C-alpha positions as CSV (number, residue, x, y, z in Angstrom):
1,M,-0.1,0.2,-0.2
2,T,1.7,3.0,-0.9
3,R,-1.6,6.0,-0.7
4,H,-0.9,8.0,2.9
5,A,-4.8,7.7,3.6
6,D,-4.2,4.0,2.8
7,I,-1.9,3.8,5.0
8,R,-3.0,5.8,8.0
9,A,-6.2,4.0,8.0
10,V,-4.0,0.4,8.1
11,L,-2.4,1.5,10.9
12,T,-5.5,2.7,13.0
13,H,-7.5,-0.1,12.4
14,P,-8.0,-2.8,14.8
15,A,-8.8,-5.4,11.9
16,C,-5.5,-5.0,10.6
17,R,-2.4,-6.2,12.9
18,V,1.3,-7.0,13.0
19,P,2.0,-10.6,11.9
20,A,2.8,-13.1,14.8
21,V,6.3,-14.2,15.6
22,E,7.3,-17.5,17.2
23,T,8.7,-17.4,20.7
24,G,11.9,-19.2,21.6
25,P,13.9,-20.4,24.8
26,P,14.3,-17.9,27.4
27,D,17.0,-15.2,26.6
28,T,17.2,-16.0,23.0
29,L,16.2,-13.4,20.4
30,A,13.0,-15.7,19.2
31,W,12.3,-14.8,22.7
32,L,13.1,-11.4,22.8
33,R,11.2,-10.6,19.9
34,A,8.1,-12.3,20.9
35,T,7.9,-10.0,24.8
36,V,8.6,-6.6,23.3
37,S,5.7,-4.7,22.1
38,R,6.3,-4.7,18.9
39,F,5.6,-7.9,18.6
40,S,3.2,-8.4,20.8
41,P,-1.1,-9.6,20.5
42,P,-3.5,-7.1,21.5
43,Q,-4.1,-8.6,25.1
44,W,-0.3,-8.1,25.9
45,H,0.7,-4.7,24.1
46,A,-0.8,-2.1,25.9
47,E,1.2,-3.6,29.5
48,R,4.4,-4.3,27.3
49,R,4.1,-0.9,25.6
50,A,4.0,1.1,29.0
51,I,7.3,-0.8,29.7
52,G,8.6,1.4,27.5
53,V,6.5,4.9,27.2
54,G,7.8,5.1,31.1
55,A,11.4,4.3,30.8
56,L,11.1,6.9,27.9
57,A,8.8,9.9,29.9
58,A,12.2,9.7,32.5
59,L,14.8,11.0,30.0
60,D,14.2,14.5,28.9
61,P,15.1,15.2,25.4
62,D,17.5,18.3,25.7
63,E,19.8,16.2,27.9
64,L,19.9,13.8,24.9
65,R,20.9,15.9,22.5
66,R,23.5,17.6,24.6
67,E,25.4,14.2,25.4
68,A,25.0,13.0,21.9
69,A,26.7,16.4,21.3
70,E,29.5,16.3,23.2
71,L,30.3,12.4,22.2
72,T,30.3,13.8,18.6
73,V,32.6,16.6,19.6
74,A,35.2,13.5,21.3
75,V,35.1,11.4,18.4
76,L,35.6,13.9,16.3
77,D,38.5,15.6,18.3
78,R,40.1,12.4,18.0
79,A,39.1,11.4,14.1
80,G,42.1,13.0,12.0
81,D,41.2,14.7,9.3
82,R,38.2,11.7,8.0
83,L,35.5,10.4,9.6
84,D,33.3,7.2,8.7
85,V,29.9,8.8,10.0
86,M,28.4,5.2,9.8
87,R,31.0,3.7,11.8
88,H,31.7,6.1,14.8
89,L,29.1,8.1,15.0
90,A,25.4,7.3,13.8
91,R,25.2,3.8,15.5
92,P,27.7,4.6,18.8
93,V,26.9,7.4,20.2
94,P,23.1,7.3,20.4
95,L,23.1,3.4,21.6
96,R,25.7,4.6,24.2
97,V,23.5,7.8,25.1
98,L,20.5,6.1,25.4
99,A,21.6,2.9,27.4
100,G,23.2,5.1,29.7
101,R,20.3,6.7,30.7
102,L,18.2,3.8,30.6
103,G,20.1,2.5,33.2
104,F,22.6,-0.6,31.5
105,A,25.5,-1.4,33.8
106,D,27.8,-0.7,30.7
107,P,26.3,1.5,27.6
108,V,29.3,1.1,25.2
109,A,29.3,-3.0,25.4
110,A,25.2,-2.9,25.5
111,G,25.6,-0.5,22.3
112,T,28.1,-3.5,20.5
113,A,25.4,-6.6,21.7
114,V,22.3,-4.4,20.5
115,T,24.2,-3.6,16.7
116,V,24.2,-7.6,16.8
117,V,20.9,-8.3,18.2
118,A,19.4,-5.7,15.9
119,A,21.2,-7.2,12.4
120,A,19.3,-10.3,13.2
121,Y,16.0,-8.5,14.3
122,H,13.9,-9.3,11.9
123,P,12.7,-12.6,10.7
124,G,13.9,-14.2,7.9
125,V,18.1,-13.6,8.2
126,D,20.7,-15.8,8.3
127,P,20.6,-18.4,11.1
128,A,24.7,-17.9,11.8
129,L,23.6,-13.8,12.9
130,V,20.6,-15.4,14.6
131,R,23.0,-17.6,17.0
132,R,24.9,-14.5,17.2
133,A,22.5,-12.8,18.5
134,D,21.3,-15.2,21.2
135,G,24.6,-14.8,22.7
136,E,24.4,-11.2,22.4
137,V,20.4,-10.7,24.3
138,A,21.3,-12.9,27.5
139,A,24.7,-10.4,27.6
140,L,22.2,-7.6,27.1
141,L,20.0,-8.9,30.2
142,A,22.8,-9.2,32.3
143,L,23.8,-5.9,31.8
144,A,19.6,-4.3,31.7
145,P,18.6,-2.7,35.2
146,P,17.1,-5.5,37.6
147,G,13.3,-6.1,37.2
148,P,10.9,-8.8,36.1
149,P,12.7,-10.6,32.6
150,E,9.4,-8.8,30.6
151,V,10.7,-5.1,31.8
152,R,14.2,-5.9,31.2
153,A,13.2,-7.2,27.5
154,N,11.0,-4.0,26.4
155,R,14.2,-2.1,27.6
156,I,16.5,-3.5,25.7
157,G,13.5,-3.6,22.5
158,L,14.3,0.3,22.8
159,L,17.6,-0.1,22.2
160,V,16.9,-2.2,19.4
161,Q,14.7,0.2,17.8
162,A,16.7,2.7,17.9
163,C,19.5,0.9,17.0
164,D,19.1,0.9,12.5
165,A,16.6,3.3,12.2
166,T,18.3,6.3,14.3
167,A,21.7,5.5,12.3
168,G,19.7,5.7,8.7
169,L,18.2,9.2,9.8
170,I,21.4,10.2,10.9
171,G,23.7,8.5,7.3
172,A,20.7,10.3,5.2
173,A,20.8,13.8,7.2
174,A,24.5,14.0,7.3
175,H,23.9,13.0,2.8
176,H,21.3,15.9,2.5
177,L,22.2,18.4,4.7
178,L,26.4,18.7,5.1
179,P,28.0,20.8,2.5
180,P,29.7,18.9,-0.6
181,P,33.8,19.5,-0.8
182,T,33.0,22.6,-3.3
183,E,32.2,26.2,-1.0
184,R,28.3,25.6,-0.3
185,P,26.7,29.1,-1.9
186,A,25.4,31.3,0.7
187,S,22.0,31.7,-0.3
188,D,21.2,27.7,0.7
189,P,18.3,28.3,3.2
190,R,19.6,25.1,5.2
191,G,21.7,26.4,6.8
192,R,19.8,28.7,8.6
193,V,17.1,26.2,9.2
194,G,17.4,24.7,12.3
195,T,18.4,20.9,12.7
196,V,15.3,19.3,14.2
197,H,13.3,20.6,11.0
198,L,15.6,19.8,8.9
199,L,15.7,15.8,10.2
200,A,12.0,16.0,9.8
201,E,12.2,16.7,5.8
202,V,14.6,14.1,6.2
203,L,12.7,11.5,7.7
204,R,9.4,12.2,4.9
205,L,12.0,12.6,1.7
206,D,14.3,9.5,2.8
207,P,13.1,7.9,5.6
208,P,15.1,4.8,7.5
209,V,12.7,2.5,7.9
210,R,10.8,2.1,4.3
211,A,7.7,0.2,5.4
212,T,6.0,-2.3,7.7
213,R,4.2,-5.2,7.8
214,R,0.1,-5.8,9.1
215,V,-1.9,-8.7,8.8
216,T,-5.7,-8.4,8.5
217,V,-7.8,-10.3,11.1
218,A,-11.2,-9.9,9.5
219,P,-12.6,-9.0,6.4
220,L,-12.1,-5.1,5.5
221,R,-12.1,-2.7,2.7
222,L,-9.6,-0.3,2.4
223,G,-8.4,1.8,-0.5
224,G,-11.5,0.9,-2.4
225,R,-10.1,-3.2,-2.5
226,D,-12.2,-5.6,-0.5
227,L,-9.7,-7.4,1.4
228,P,-10.3,-10.8,2.7
229,A,-9.1,-12.4,6.5
230,G,-5.5,-13.5,6.7
231,T,-4.0,-10.4,3.9
232,S,-0.4,-9.7,4.6
233,L,-0.3,-5.6,4.1
234,L,3.1,-4.2,3.1
235,L,3.0,-0.6,3.9
236,R,5.0,1.9,2.3
237,F,6.2,4.6,4.4
238,D,8.6,6.0,1.5
239,A,5.7,6.0,-0.9
240,A,3.5,7.5,1.5
241,N,5.5,10.4,2.3
242,R,5.7,11.6,-1.1
243,D,2.0,11.1,-1.6
244,P,0.6,14.3,-3.7
245,A,-2.3,14.4,-2.0
246,V,-1.0,15.5,1.4
247,F,2.3,17.2,0.5
248,A,3.1,19.5,-2.2
249,E,5.9,19.2,-4.4
250,P,6.4,16.0,-2.6
251,D,9.5,15.5,-4.5
252,E,11.2,18.8,-3.3
253,F,13.0,18.9,0.0
254,R,11.3,21.5,2.0
255,P,12.1,22.2,5.8
256,G,9.2,23.7,7.8
257,R,6.2,22.1,5.3
258,P,3.7,23.3,7.5
259,G,0.9,20.7,8.8
260,G,1.7,17.1,10.3
261,G,1.3,13.7,8.8
262,L,4.8,11.9,8.5
263,L,4.0,8.5,8.7
264,T,7.7,7.1,9.3
265,F,7.2,6.6,12.9
266,G,3.7,5.2,12.3
267,A,0.5,5.9,13.8
268,G,-2.2,4.7,16.3
269,Q,-1.6,2.8,19.2
270,R,1.2,1.5,17.8
271,G,3.3,4.8,16.8
272,C,6.7,4.7,18.0
273,P,6.8,6.3,21.5
274,G,10.6,7.5,21.0
275,E,9.8,10.1,18.4
276,R,10.7,13.0,20.3
277,H,13.9,10.9,21.6
278,A,15.1,9.6,18.2
279,L,15.0,13.1,17.3
280,A,16.9,14.7,19.8
281,L,20.1,12.2,19.7
282,A,20.0,12.6,16.0
283,A,19.9,16.5,16.4
284,G,22.7,16.5,18.8
285,V,25.4,14.6,16.5
286,L,23.8,16.5,13.4
287,D,24.5,20.1,15.7
288,V,28.3,18.9,15.6
289,L,28.6,17.2,12.2
290,R,27.5,21.0,10.5
291,E,29.4,22.7,12.6
292,R,32.7,20.9,12.1
293,C,32.3,18.0,8.6
294,R,31.9,17.9,4.9
295,R,31.1,15.2,3.0
296,T,33.7,13.9,0.8
297,G,31.8,13.8,-2.4
298,A,31.7,9.8,-2.4
299,E,29.2,7.5,-3.9
300,L,26.4,6.5,-1.3
301,R,25.4,2.9,-1.0
302,H,23.1,1.3,1.7
303,E,22.9,-1.9,3.3
304,P,20.8,-4.8,1.8
305,H,17.4,-5.1,3.6
306,P,13.6,-5.4,2.8
307,T,12.4,-2.2,4.7
308,L,15.0,-0.1,6.7
309,R,17.4,2.4,4.6
310,V,21.1,2.5,6.7
311,P,24.1,3.7,4.6
312,T,26.7,1.3,4.8
313,T,29.4,4.5,5.0
314,M,29.4,8.1,5.3
315,E,32.7,9.6,4.8
316,V,33.4,13.1,6.0
317,T,36.4,15.3,6.4
318,V,37.0,16.9,9.6
319,R,38.0,20.4,10.4
């Protein structure tokens, strides 16, 4: 599905549910997927979501942004004249900040483990990645603050959700917002726009989460079509965010567009609870990159993934 109105209808319709996942032995990746709110069936979703919402409520986005900026400065100060944003900043900085604020005993180790888990998080990946992720799930549970397994799992889930999505946003934003090797003309309006407004337009035009899935559990009519129960739906955020019925000149990069409508963070009861926190973490990194870095002009490539768009590398020059 690609139309903005149809996707919003699916995301908010009770007959359209997240596809079920199978659980596994305790402390494994399959167990984690089946325990976090993202993949939980309706009867467990609200209670598990409340765990994540409560944990995030204790975090001040302004403090997350400040700490992410401080860590970014420290990395750039050690970097020399060139740096790969994806390797050294886009994943490590947000994960270290978020893990520390969520109470994980060793934020650096937690961030490293989460990267392994995130690589195997979606069903259908290489079994070898799953086996490696199983060990890292156990390590994350040991690093998490004390509490019932379900509470610790959903705190880990916040880190996993932030890993690739925030990294993809930072990589895309660096590509769109940093000046190229040649001097940017002074008339470019991006130089005068706040980072958060710029990130919102990057999320619309080049979202790190390109799509999500739902399945119908009852017959319904959507987008002028009758869908039987059991219909699998692929919801294309990248297309909906360029729907001309909602966004004027949808292929143009125009920060500060009036109104809302962005679907990258979802909608309804399963909308992402960490939108403000993700934007704050990304903004902290980008605030510093915009001051001190330029793109090198190298071709941008992305990791192979059916629903995520994350650059493999993003090299910049540092001053």
